[in-house]
C-alpha positions as CSV (number, residue, x, y, z in Angstrom):
1,M,10.7,21.9,-10.1
2,P,7.8,21.8,-7.6
3,N,6.6,18.3,-6.7
4,T,3.2,17.3,-8.2
5,N,0.3,16.3,-6.0
6,A,-0.3,12.8,-7.4
7,P,-0.5,10.2,-4.5
8,F,0.2,6.6,-5.6
9,G,-0.1,4.6,-2.4
10,F,2.8,2.6,-0.9
11,R,5.2,1.2,-3.4
12,P,7.7,-1.5,-2.3
13,S,11.2,0.1,-2.4
14,R,13.8,-2.3,-0.8
15,H,14.4,-4.6,2.1
16,V,16.8,-3.2,4.8
17,T,18.9,-6.4,4.6
18,G,19.2,-6.2,0.8
19,T,17.5,-9.5,0.2
20,G,14.6,-8.4,-1.9
21,H,10.8,-8.1,-1.5
22,R,8.7,-10.5,0.6
23,L,5.2,-11.5,-0.4
24,N,2.8,-13.7,1.5
25,K,-0.7,-15.0,1.1
26,H,-3.5,-13.8,3.3
27,K,-7.3,-14.4,3.2
28,I,-10.0,-11.9,2.2
29,P,-13.4,-12.8,3.7
30,S,-16.2,-13.1,1.2
31,G,-18.4,-10.0,1.1
32,L,-15.8,-7.7,2.8
33,A,-17.4,-4.3,2.5
34,E,-14.3,-2.3,1.6
35,T,-12.7,-1.3,-1.7
36,F,-8.9,-1.4,-1.9
37,T,-6.3,-1.8,-4.6
38,I,-2.6,-2.3,-5.1
39,G,-0.6,0.0,-2.8
40,D,-3.2,0.3,-0.1
41,L,-2.2,-0.6,3.5
42,M,-3.8,-3.7,5.1
43,K,-4.2,-5.0,8.7
44,S,-5.4,-8.3,10.3
45,D,-9.2,-8.4,10.8
46,G,-9.1,-10.5,14.0
47,T,-10.7,-13.5,12.4
48,G,-7.9,-14.9,10.3
49,G,-8.4,-12.6,7.3
50,I,-7.3,-9.1,6.3
51,K,-9.0,-5.7,5.8
52,K,-7.9,-2.2,4.9
53,A,-5.9,-0.3,7.5
54,A,-6.7,3.2,8.7
55,A,-4.8,6.0,10.2
56,G,-3.6,5.0,13.7
57,D,-3.7,1.2,13.0
58,A,-0.8,-1.2,13.3
59,I,0.0,-2.3,9.8
60,L,0.3,-5.8,8.4
61,G,1.6,-4.8,5.0
62,T,0.8,-3.4,1.5
63,F,-1.8,-5.0,-0.8
64,A,-0.3,-6.4,-4.0
65,G,-3.4,-8.0,-5.7
66,W,-5.7,-11.0,-5.2
67,Q,-6.8,-14.2,-6.8
68,Y,-8.9,-17.3,-6.2
69,D,-7.2,-20.3,-4.4
70,T,-8.7,-22.9,-6.7
71,Q,-6.8,-26.0,-5.7
72,G,-8.9,-29.0,-6.3
73,L,-11.6,-27.0,-8.1
74,S,-12.6,-26.8,-11.8
75,S,-12.4,-23.4,-13.6
76,S,-16.2,-23.3,-13.7
77,S,-16.2,-22.9,-9.9
78,Y,-15.0,-19.3,-10.0
79,A,-15.6,-16.2,-12.0
80,G,-13.3,-14.4,-14.4
81,S,-11.7,-17.4,-16.1
82,S,-12.2,-18.3,-19.8
83,N,-9.2,-20.6,-20.3
84,G,-8.8,-22.5,-17.1
85,Q,-6.2,-20.1,-15.7
86,I,-6.5,-18.5,-12.3
87,P,-7.3,-14.7,-12.9
88,F,-5.4,-12.0,-11.0
89,F,-7.1,-8.9,-9.8
90,K,-5.7,-5.5,-8.8
91,T,-8.8,-4.3,-7.0
92,W,-11.1,-5.8,-4.4
93,V,-14.5,-4.2,-4.8
94,S,-16.6,-3.6,-1.7
95,G,-19.2,-6.3,-1.0
96,Q,-18.2,-8.8,-3.7
97,T,-18.9,-12.5,-2.8
98,V,-17.2,-15.7,-3.9
99,P,-18.7,-19.2,-4.5
100,V,-19.0,-21.6,-1.6
101,G,-15.9,-23.6,-1.1
102,V,-13.6,-21.1,-2.9
103,T,-11.0,-19.1,-0.9
104,V,-9.8,-15.7,-1.9
105,V,-6.1,-15.0,-1.3
106,A,-4.4,-11.6,-1.2
107,W,-0.8,-11.1,-1.8
108,V,0.7,-8.7,0.8
109,H,4.1,-7.2,1.3
110,D,4.1,-8.1,5.1
111,D,7.7,-8.0,6.1
112,P,8.3,-5.4,8.8
113,F,11.8,-4.7,7.4
114,E,10.6,-3.7,3.9
115,T,10.5,0.0,3.0
116,F,8.1,1.8,0.7
117,E,7.9,4.9,-1.4
118,V,4.9,7.2,-0.7
119,Q,4.0,10.8,-1.3
120,T,3.3,13.2,1.5
121,T,0.4,15.7,1.5
122,S,2.5,18.1,3.5
123,T,6.0,19.7,3.3
124,V,9.1,17.6,4.2
125,A,12.7,18.7,4.4
126,E,16.0,16.9,5.0
127,I,15.8,17.8,8.7
128,D,12.7,15.6,9.0
129,I,14.5,12.4,8.1
130,G,14.0,10.0,11.0
131,A,10.7,11.6,12.1
132,L,7.4,9.7,12.4
133,I,4.6,10.2,9.9
134,D,1.1,8.8,9.5
135,L,-1.2,7.4,6.8
136,V,-3.6,9.7,5.0
137,D,-6.3,7.6,3.3
138,G,-7.6,8.2,-0.3
139,T,-10.2,6.7,-2.6
140,P,-8.5,4.2,-4.9
141,N,-8.5,4.5,-8.6
142,Q,-10.4,1.4,-9.6
143,I,-9.9,1.9,-13.4
144,F,-6.1,1.7,-13.1
145,G,-6.0,-0.4,-10.0
146,A,-4.0,2.3,-8.2
147,S,-3.9,3.4,-4.6
148,R,-4.3,7.1,-3.7
149,Q,-3.0,6.8,-0.1
150,S,-0.3,9.1,1.1
151,V,1.2,10.3,4.4
152,G,0.8,13.5,6.3
153,A,3.1,15.9,8.1
154,P,6.2,14.9,10.1
155,G,5.6,14.3,13.8
156,G,2.6,12.0,13.3
157,G,1.1,11.1,16.7
158,A,0.0,7.6,15.6
159,S,3.7,6.7,14.9
160,Q,2.9,4.5,11.9
161,F,6.0,5.1,9.7
162,R,9.5,6.4,10.0
163,I,10.9,8.7,7.3
164,E,14.1,7.0,5.9
165,K,14.9,9.5,3.2
166,I,13.5,11.9,0.6
167,V,13.4,10.3,-2.8
168,Q,15.0,12.3,-5.6
169,K,14.4,10.7,-9.0
170,Q,12.7,11.3,-12.3
171,V,8.9,11.0,-11.9
172,R,5.9,10.9,-14.2
173,I,3.8,14.0,-13.9
174,A,0.0,13.3,-14.2
175,D,-3.2,15.2,-14.0
176,A,-6.2,14.3,-11.7
177,N,-7.3,11.7,-14.3
178,N,-3.9,10.0,-14.3
179,N,-3.1,11.4,-17.8
180,A,0.7,11.9,-18.3
181,T,1.7,15.5,-18.8
182,G,5.5,15.2,-18.7
183,W,8.4,14.2,-16.5
184,G,10.2,15.9,-13.6
185,L,12.6,15.4,-10.7
186,S,11.1,14.8,-7.3
187,G,12.8,16.4,-4.2
188,P,12.2,18.0,-0.8
189,G,9.3,20.4,-0.2
190,Q,5.5,20.1,-0.5
191,Y,4.3,16.7,-1.9
192,A,7.7,15.2,-1.5
193,I,8.1,11.5,-2.2
194,L,9.5,9.7,0.8
195,E,11.0,6.3,1.6
196,V,9.4,5.1,4.8
197,K,9.6,2.0,7.0
198,C,6.7,0.9,9.1
199,A,7.2,1.7,12.7
200,K,3.9,0.4,13.9
201,H,3.8,-3.1,12.4
202,E,1.9,-6.1,13.6
203,R,5.0,-8.2,13.4
204,G,7.4,-5.5,14.6
205,G,8.5,-3.7,17.8
206,A,8.0,-0.3,19.3
207,A,8.5,2.8,17.1
208,M,11.7,4.8,17.3
209,A,12.2,8.2,15.7
210,V,13.8,11.6,16.1
211,A,11.8,14.5,17.7
212,V,10.4,17.2,15.4
């Protein structure tokens, strides 16, 4: 079955030591003029916060949602709460601001030894395992809180990710509006789903890969 062109961003797959996923808190500056959602790649902004990463950037990790850090504050000090609980959001909308004295924290998979599943816009075969590949950005789906990022063709000059394997598993087939149309088995070829490891990580070393 041909693979379906339905990018879903970067989904945590495994840790190379087998010890599970690693999530850490990072700050989002109030008013940040970018829109991103779960599965989008992030980087440090140079001022103690984070922002969305672009093709060619060193990567900090993958966005996993955000919430208000409300320690010491009443529920009336932040938006989105009707019962005193801290709300959790899948999407950061460009330009949104937060009340004075309230900090926004993002959860990020920021361990350089964690791998991710991601779809390629190109064609990938078994011979490409070990090659480098780079980010292709996409506009996030704000309704579902879903990333539309993917990766390009093997041999990426920016050296952002290393292909670990081609994922073969049952996948949900969806149309452009994310409506399910059936199920199929992913595999090599165009729009393959890959397991990748970040080779250009803010906390990692130099990239190593096979030639293509």
